[in-house]
C-alpha positions in Angstrom: -43.5 -16.2 -1.5 -45.2 -13.1 -1.7 -48.8 -12.4 -2.7 -46.9 -10.3 -5.5 -44.9 -12.9 -6.3 -47.2 -15.5 -6.1 -49.6 -13.5 -8.2 -47.4 -12.5 -11.2 -45.6 -15.9 -11.4 -49.4 -17.5 -11.9 -50.6 -18.8 -15.2 -53.7 -17.2 -15.6 -51.7 -13.8 -14.7 -49.1 -14.6 -17.1 -52.0 -15.7 -19.9 -54.3 -13.3 -19.3 -51.1 -10.6 -19.4 -50.1 -11.8 -22.7 -53.8 -11.1 -23.7 -53.6 -7.8 -22.8 -50.1 -7.3 -24.1 -51.6 -8.6 -27.9 -54.3 -6.4 -27.5 -52.7 -3.3 -26.9 -50.1 -4.3 -29.6 -53.4 -4.4 -31.8 -55.3 -1.3 -30.5 -52.0 0.8 -31.1 -51.4 -0.8 -34.6 -54.8 0.3 -35.5 -54.7 3.5 -33.8 -51.6 4.2 -35.6 -53.4 2.8 -38.9 -56.6 5.5 -38.6 -54.5 8.0 -36.7 -52.5 7.9 -40.0 -55.3 7.5 -42.1 -57.9 9.7 -40.9 -55.2 12.6 -40.8 -54.3 11.4 -44.6 -57.8 12.4 -45.8 -57.9 15.8 -44.1 -54.9 16.6 -45.5 -56.4 15.8 -48.8 -59.9 17.7 -48.1 -58.1 20.6 -47.4 -55.4 20.5 -50.2 -58.6 20.5 -52.8 -60.6 23.0 -51.0 -58.0 25.2 -50.7 -57.0 25.2 -54.2 -60.2 26.3 -55.3 -60.0 28.7 -52.7 -56.7 30.1 -54.5 -57.9 29.9 -57.7 -61.4 31.6 -56.8 -58.9 34.3 -55.3 -57.2 34.6 -58.3 -60.2 35.7 -60.4 -60.3 39.1 -58.3 -57.1 40.3 -59.6 -56.2 41.4 -63.1 -52.6 39.8 -64.3 -52.5 42.5 -67.0 -52.1 45.3 -64.7 -49.4 44.0 -62.4 -46.7 45.8 -63.5 -48.7 48.8 -63.8 -49.3 48.6 -60.1 -45.7 48.2 -59.3 -44.8 51.3 -61.7 -47.1 52.7 -59.0 -49.9 53.2 -61.9 -53.7 52.7 -61.8 -54.0 52.6 -57.7 -57.7 53.2 -57.6 -57.8 49.4 -59.2 -55.5 48.4 -56.9 -56.9 49.3 -53.6 -60.1 48.1 -55.1 -58.8 44.4 -56.1 -57.0 44.7 -52.3 -60.1 45.3 -50.5 -62.0 42.4 -52.5 -59.0 40.1 -51.6 -59.2 41.4 -47.6 -62.7 40.6 -47.7 -62.4 37.5 -49.3 -60.1 36.2 -46.7 -62.1 37.1 -43.2 -64.9 35.8 -45.2 -63.1 32.6 -46.1 -61.2 32.7 -42.6 -57.9 32.2 -44.2 -54.9 33.3 -42.8 -53.2 35.0 -45.6 -53.9 35.9 -49.0 -50.5 36.7 -50.8 -49.4 37.5 -54.4 -45.8 38.5 -55.2 -43.1 38.1 -58.0 -39.8 35.9 -58.0 -36.7 36.7 -58.9 -34.3 34.7 -60.9 -33.0 33.0 -58.2 -36.4 32.0 -56.3 -34.9 33.6 -53.4 -36.2 37.4 -53.3 -39.3 38.9 -54.4 -41.3 41.6 -54.6 -44.9 41.8 -52.9 -47.8 42.4 -55.0 -50.9 41.8 -52.5 -50.2 41.0 -48.7 -53.3 40.5 -47.4 -53.8 38.5 -43.6 -56.9 37.7 -41.5 -55.5 38.7 -37.8 -58.7 37.1 -36.4 -56.5 34.1 -35.2 -53.0 36.2 -34.3 -55.6 38.6 -32.1 -56.9 36.0 -30.0 -53.4 34.5 -29.4 -51.6 37.9 -28.4 -50.7 39.2 -31.7 -51.4 41.1 -35.3 -49.0 40.7 -39.0 -48.6 43.3 -40.5 -49.4 43.4 -44.4 -46.9 44.0 -46.7 -46.9 47.6 -48.9 -47.0 46.9 -52.7 -43.5 46.5 -53.9 -42.2 45.4 -50.9 -38.6 43.6 -51.2 -38.2 40.2 -48.7 -35.5 37.7 -49.1 -34.5 34.0 -48.0 -35.5 34.6 -44.4 -39.5 34.5 -45.6 -38.4 32.0 -49.1 -35.7 29.6 -48.1 -38.1 26.6 -47.3 -40.5 27.3 -50.7 -37.9 28.0 -52.7 -38.2 24.4 -54.5 -41.9 25.0 -55.2 -41.4 28.6 -56.5 -38.9 27.0 -58.8 -41.1 24.2 -60.4 -44.0 26.9 -60.9 -42.2 28.7 -62.8 -41.0 26.7 -64.8 -44.6 25.0 -65.7 -42.9 21.5 -63.5 -46.4 21.2 -61.8 -49.8 23.0 -62.0 -49.7 24.2 -58.6 -47.7 23.2 -55.5 -49.0 22.6 -51.8 -46.7 23.0 -48.7 -47.8 21.6 -45.2 -46.4 22.9 -42.1 -47.4 20.4 -38.8 -44.6 20.5 -36.6 -42.8 24.2 -34.8 -46.0 25.9 -34.4 -45.4 27.3 -31.3 -49.4 26.6 -30.1 -50.9 27.2 -33.5 -52.9 25.5 -35.6 -51.3 23.4 -38.4 -52.0 25.1 -41.6 -51.7 24.1 -45.5 -50.4 26.6 -48.5 -51.7 25.9 -51.9 -49.3 27.9 -54.3 -50.8 28.4 -58.3 -49.3 30.5 -61.0 -50.4 33.7 -62.3 -50.1 33.7 -66.2 -50.2 36.9 -68.6 -52.1 36.6 -72.1 -48.8 34.9 -73.4 -49.1 31.8 -70.6 -46.0 33.1 -69.3 -45.8 32.9 -65.1 -45.2 36.5 -64.0 -45.8 36.1 -60.4 -47.5 33.5 -57.9 -50.7 33.5 -56.2 -50.8 31.5 -52.6 -53.3 30.8 -49.5 -52.1 29.8 -46.4 -55.2 28.7 -44.2 -55.3 26.7 -41.0 -56.0 23.2 -40.5 -58.0 23.2 -37.2 -60.4 20.3 -38.1 -57.2 18.5 -38.2 -56.7 18.7 -34.3 -60.4 18.9 -33.5 -61.1 16.4 -35.2 -58.8 13.6 -34.2 -59.5 14.5 -30.7 -62.5 12.8 -30.2 -61.3 9.9 -32.5 -58.6 9.1 -30.4 -60.9 9.5 -27.3 -63.9 7.0 -28.7 -61.1 4.5 -29.6 -59.3 4.5 -26.3 -62.6 4.2 -24.4 -63.3 1.0 -26.7 -60.3 -0.4 -26.3 -60.5 -0.3 -22.1 -63.7 -2.2 -22.5 -62.8 -4.5 -24.7 -59.7 -5.3 -22.4 -61.7 -5.5 -19.6 -64.6 -7.8 -21.2 -61.9 -9.9 -22.9 -59.7 -10.8 -19.8 -63.1 -11.3 -17.7 -63.5 -14.0 -20.4 -60.5 -15.5 -20.6 -59.9 -15.4 -16.7 -63.0 -17.8 -16.4 -62.1 -19.7 -19.8 -58.4 -20.3 -18.3 -59.6 -21.2 -14.9 -61.8 -23.9 -16.2 -59.7 -25.1 -19.2 -55.6 -25.1 -17.9 -56.0 -23.9 -14.5 -57.5 -26.4 -12.4 -56.7 -29.7 -14.6 -53.1 -28.6 -14.2 -53.5 -27.9 -10.7 -54.8 -31.5 -10.2 -51.6 -32.9 -12.4 -49.7 -30.9 -10.0 -50.9 -31.6 -6.7 -51.0 -35.8 -8.1 -47.1 -35.6 -9.1 -46.3 -33.7 -5.8 -47.8 -36.8 -3.6 -46.3 -39.1 -5.9 -42.8 -37.2 -5.5 -43.2 -37.4 -2.0 -45.0 -40.7 -1.0 -43.8 -42.9 -4.2 -47.4 -44.3 -4.2 -50.4 -44.4 -7.0 -53.3 -41.9 -6.1 -56.5 -41.1 -8.1 -56.5 -41.9 -11.7 -56.4 -38.0 -13.4 -59.5 -37.5 -15.1 -58.7 -36.8 -19.0 -62.4 -35.2 -19.8 -62.0 -31.9 -17.4 -60.6 -30.0 -19.9 -60.9 -29.4 -23.3 -57.3 -28.9 -24.4 -55.8 -31.6 -25.9 -52.3 -31.4 -24.7 -53.9 -31.1 -21.1 -55.6 -34.5 -21.7 -52.6 -35.6 -23.1 -50.6 -34.6 -20.3 -52.8 -36.5 -17.6 -52.9 -39.7 -19.9 -48.8 -39.6 -19.6 -48.6 -38.8 -15.5 -51.0 -41.7 -15.3 -49.0 -43.9 -17.6 -45.9 -42.5 -15.3 -46.6 -42.8 -12.3 -47.5 -46.6 -13.9 -44.2 -47.3 -15.0 -42.2 -45.8 -12.2 -43.3 -47.9 -9.5 -42.1 -50.4 -12.0 -39.1 -49.1 -12.6 -38.8 -48.5 -8.5 -39.5 -52.0 -7.9 -37.1 -53.4 -10.7 -34.1 -50.3 -9.5 -34.2 -51.6 -5.9 -33.5 -55.5 -7.0 -30.8 -53.9 -9.9 -29.4 -52.1 -6.7 -29.2 -55.0 -4.2 -28.0 -57.2 -7.5 -25.3 -54.3 -8.0 -24.1 -53.8 -4.6 -23.5 -57.8 -4.2 -22.1 -57.8 -7.7 -19.7 -55.3 -6.6 -19.0 -57.0 -3.1 -18.0 -59.8 -5.5 -15.4 -57.7 -7.5 -13.7 -55.8 -5.1 -13.2 -59.4 -3.6 -12.0 -60.3 -6.9 -9.6 -57.2 -7.1 -8.1 -58.2 -3.6 -7.7 -61.8 -4.8 -5.6 -60.5 -7.9 -3.7 -57.9 -6.2 -2.6 -60.6 -4.1 -1.8 -63.0 -6.9 1.3 -61.0 -8.0 3.9 -59.3 -5.5 3.3 -55.9 -5.0 5.8 -55.1 -1.9 8.9 -53.3 -3.0 11.6 -53.3 -2.5 11.1 -56.7 -3.7 14.6 -57.9 -2.5 15.9 -55.6 -0.1 19.1 -57.4 0.8 20.0 -57.7 -3.3 22.2 -54.8 -4.3 23.3 -56.2 -7.5 19.5 -55.2 -8.7 16.6 -53.4 -8.7 13.1 -54.5 -9.7 9.8 -52.1 -9.7 6.5 -52.7 -11.3 2.8 -51.9 -11.6 -0.4 -52.1 -12.6 -3.5 -50.4 -14.1 -6.3 -52.2 -14.8 -9.4 -50.8 -17.4 -11.7 -52.4 -15.1 -12.2 -52.9 -11.8 -10.6 -56.0 -12.4 -8.0 -57.1 -15.6 -6.3 -59.3 -17.3 -2.6 -58.2 -17.7 0.1 -59.7 -14.9 3.6 -59.2 -14.4 5.5 -61.5 -11.9 9.3 -62.8 -10.6 11.2 -65.2 -9.1 14.5 -65.4 -7.8 15.2 -69.4 -9.0 17.9 -69.1 -7.1 20.8 -66.8 -6.0 22.3 -65.4 -9.4 18.9 -66.2 -11.5 16.3 -64.6 -11.6 12.8 -65.3 -13.5 10.4 -62.2 -15.1 6.9 -62.5 -16.3 4.8 -60.2 -18.5 1.5 -61.2 -19.7 -1.6 -59.6 -21.3 -4.7 -62.0 -21.3 -7.4 -61.9 -24.0 -10.9 -59.8 -22.8 -11.4 -58.0 -20.0 -13.1 -58.1 -16.4 -13.7 -61.1 -14.2 -13.4 -63.9 -17.3 -9.8 -62.6 -17.6 -8.8 -62.0 -14.3 -9.6 -66.0 -13.8 -7.9 -67.1 -16.7 -5.0 -64.6 -15.6 -4.9 -65.9 -12.0 -4.5 -69.8 -13.9 -1.9 -68.8 -16.2 0.2 -66.8 -13.6 -0.1 -69.8 -11.2 0.8 -72.5 -13.8 3.9 -69.9 -15.5 5.5 -69.8 -12.0 5.0 -73.1 -10.6 6.6 -74.7 -13.9 9.2 -72.1 -13.1 10.2 -73.1 -9.8 11.4 -76.4 -11.7 14.5 -74.5 -13.1 12.7 -75.1 -16.6 13.7 -73.2 -19.5 11.3 -70.0 -20.9 10.6 -72.1 -23.9 10.2 -75.6 -22.4 7.9 -73.8 -19.5 5.7 -72.1 -22.1 5.6 -75.2 -23.9 4.0 -76.9 -20.8 1.8 -73.9 -20.2 0.2 -74.2 -23.1 -0.6 -78.0 -23.7 -2.5 -77.3 -19.8 -4.0 -73.9 -21.0 -5.3 -75.9 -24.4 -6.6 -79.2 -22.6 -9.7 -77.2 -21.2 -10.0 -73.6 -22.6 -13.5 -74.1 -23.5 -13.8 -70.4 -23.9 -10.9 -69.7 -26.3 -9.0 -67.4 -24.6 -5.6 -66.5 -24.9 -2.4 -65.0 -23.5 0.7 -63.4 -24.7 3.9 -63.9 -22.5 7.0 -62.6 -22.3 9.0 -64.8 -20.0 12.8 -64.2 -19.3 15.4 -65.6 -17.2 18.4 -63.1 -16.2 21.7 -64.4 -15.1 23.0 -62.0 -12.0 26.4 -62.9 -12.7 26.8 -62.2 -16.4 24.0 -59.7 -17.3 22.7 -62.9 -19.9 19.0 -63.3 -20.7 17.3 -65.9 -22.2 14.4 -65.5 -23.3 10.8 -66.7 -25.1 8.3 -64.5 -26.5 4.7 -66.1 -27.2 2.9 -63.0 -29.1 4.0 -60.6 -26.7 5.2 -56.9 -27.0 9.5 -56.6 -27.7 11.1 -55.6 -24.7 13.3 -52.9 -24.4 16.5 -52.0 -22.8 17.7 -48.6 -22.0 21.5 -49.1 -22.3 23.8 -47.2 -19.9 25.1 -45.2 -23.1 21.9 -43.4 -23.3 20.4 -45.9 -26.0 16.8 -46.6 -26.3 17.1 -50.6 -27.8 14.3 -52.8 -28.8 14.7 -56.0 -28.5 13.1 -57.6 -31.6 12.6 -61.4 -31.5 10.4 -63.8 -33.1 7.2 -64.4 -31.7 6.1 -67.8 -31.0 1.8 -68.3 -31.0 -0.2 -66.7 -28.3 -0.6 -69.6 -25.6 -3.8 -71.1 -25.5 -4.0 -70.7 -29.2 -3.0 -74.0 -30.0 -1.9 -77.3 -27.9 1.0 -78.5 -30.6 2.5 -74.9 -30.6 6.5 -75.2 -30.3 8.2 -71.9 -28.7 11.9 -71.2 -29.2 14.3 -69.7 -26.6 16.5 -66.3 -27.8 19.5 -64.2 -25.7 20.3 -61.0 -25.6 22.6 -59.4 -22.9 22.8 -56.5 -20.0 25.3 -54.6 -19.4 25.9 -53.4 -15.6 24.0 -49.7 -15.7 21.5 -51.6 -18.3 17.8 -51.4 -17.4 15.3 -53.7 -19.2 11.5 -52.4 -19.7 8.7 -54.7 -20.1 5.1 -53.8 -20.6 1.9 -54.9 -22.2 0.5 -53.6 -25.5 -1.9 -51.1 -23.2 1.0 -48.5 -23.3 1.8 -48.1 -26.6 -1.9 -48.5 -27.8 -3.2 -46.1 -24.9 -5.4 -43.7 -27.2 -6.6 -39.8 -26.9 -9.8 -38.2 -27.7 -8.6 -37.6 -31.4 -7.9 -41.7 -31.5 -4.5 -40.8 -32.0 -1.9 -44.2 -30.5 0.4 -43.5 -27.6 3.1 -45.8 -30.1 6.1 -47.6 -29.5 8.0 -43.8 -30.5 6.2 -41.9 -27.9 7.4 -45.2 -25.1 10.9 -45.0 -26.4 10.7 -40.7 -26.3 10.0 -41.1 -23.0 11.9 -43.7 -21.9 14.8 -41.5 -23.2 13.9 -38.9 -20.7 14.1 -40.9 -18.1 16.2 -43.2 -18.5 18.3 -42.1 -15.5 15.8 -42.5 -13.0 15.5 -45.0 -10.3 12.9 -47.6 -11.4 10.0 -47.1 -9.7 10.4 -43.1 -11.1 10.9 -44.6 -14.7 7.5 -46.1 -14.3 5.8 -43.1 -12.5 7.3 -41.0 -15.2 6.3 -43.4 -17.8 2.2 -43.5 -16.7 2.1 -39.7 -16.1 3.4 -39.2 -19.7 1.0 -41.9 -20.9 -1.7 -40.0 -19.0 -0.5 -36.8 -20.6 -1.4 -37.6 -24.1 -4.4 -39.5 -23.2 -6.1 -36.3 -21.4 -9.8 -37.1 -20.6 -10.2 -40.0 -23.1 -11.0 -43.3 -21.2 -8.8 -46.1 -20.5 -9.7 -48.3 -23.1 -6.8 -51.3 -21.6 -4.8 -52.6 -19.1 -1.4 -50.8 -18.3 1.0 -52.7 -16.9 4.9 -52.6 -16.5 8.0 -53.7 -15.4 11.8 -52.3 -14.9 14.3 -53.9 -13.9 17.6 -52.7 -13.2 21.3 -54.1 -13.4 23.7 -52.6 -11.1 27.2 -53.1 -9.9 27.4 -54.9 -6.3 29.1 -52.2 -5.0 
C-alpha cells in the first residue's frame, strides 16, 4: 500500500478530515450569514442617508415654477437653482441629481434638472453629458424604473429605492432614491432622484472577509492539532492494540495478553476491548468443541454412507431386472430425502408365471426409518417366497413387527402378485397410496380399493385381497406419498391430478423413461424448495411375448 493511500485510509486522517470539513461548512455558513447581514445593514444605512440627501436637494427647488422653466420663462432663477444642485451634487459626492416629469405611460418623460458629478467617471476614463432643460427621453432610460414611477405618481409609496449591484462593468454599486415633487394641491407633478455610489459596500466587506478567512485558518490549525493528539491517545492507539491482538489470535488461535480496558476514556472502545477478550475465550472453547464435533460428524458421516450402501443393496437396483423375459418390463427408482430413507420397493418371481411387487413407506426419516424399512422388507420378501397370498403375507408381517415394535413405528404397504399368463393381479393395501394403471387405450385409471390398517399399528389387524386385471400393453405405476405430496415454495402440493397428467403425457415411453420423466416433472414443479419426503416409484409394463 502506498504512503498516500495508507495515510488517507487511517483513522486519524479521516476523523480530522471530517472535523475540518465540518468547520469549513460552519465557517462558510457563518460567513454567508455575516456577509448578508453586513450587506443588509450597509444598504439600510445608505437608504436612510440618501433619502435625507434627496429631501435636502428638493429644498433647493421651487416647485411652483417648474412649468415656467419648461416654457422658457424665469431662466435666471433656473440657472441659479441648477448651480445650487450642481454644487450640492459635488459637495455630497453623489453621482447624479435628476428632476423630471413623467408622461402618463411612465416610460417617457421630460427633463427638468440633470446634474452629474463626473469625478468617478473621469477616474474610470469617461464623462457623462448632462441633459438640457426640456430634453425628452424614452424607454431606454426608464424601463427598469417604470413601476417605481407609477407608484410615486399614484401616491402608493412615499418614496422609492432602487439598488444596482450587478452588471456594473467595473463601477461601484449604487443606490437610487426617488421622491415625489408636489404642487400646492398635493398633486405629484415631478420626481426628484439622487443616484449615489455605495463604495463602502465593497471596501467594508473586503477586510471583513479577509479577517474571517484568517480566523478560520488559525482555528482549523489549532483544532486539528488538538484533535490529532486526542484522537491518537483515545482512539488510534487503543484500536491498534485491539487490531494487533485480533490479528495475532486469527493467525495462531492462541490467547495473548488481556487487552486493557482503561487506556481509553471512550466507552465504546473500552467495551470493544472487553468484547475481544471475551470473544477470544469463547472462540477457544468453541474451537475445542468444534474439533470434537467435527470428529464425531465425520464418524457419523462414514456410518451413514455405510448405512446408505446397505440400504441400496437391500432392494434390487440392477436393470433390466429380468433380461431374459420379454413378456414384461420393470423399472424402479428411490430418492431419499436424507442420506438414508424409509421408502422401499421390491419384486420377486415367485415362479415362472407369477411376479410379486411391493411398494412401501416407513414412518419417519433417517437411520431409524432405514432400519425399520430393512426389517419390513426382509419379512415381506421371505413370506412371499412361501407362495402365500398378499393378505396372509401382510398379516404375518404385521404380527412379527408388532411383537417388538417398542418405537411404535409403522409402514404402509401395497403388495401385489401379477399372473404373467393372464394379467390378473391379486393385491392387498395396508394404508398405502392407490396404484395407477396406464391403459393401452390411453386412459389413466386409479385402482381404488378398501385400505387395510397400516402394518405395525395393531397385532390383530386383518387384511383382505382384491383383484383387477391388466391387458397386454397396460402399465402399472406404484409410488409413495412423496410423489403426490411434493411441495413447492408456495406450499402447493404436486397432487394426484398432476401425477395423472404427467403419466398421460409419458405413457407411451419405456418404464425407465416414464420414471425419469415423472421425476423431472416433480423437480420442475418443486423448483428450489427442499425435498421433505422420500420419492420412490416403480413401473411394470405387461407386454406381448412377441
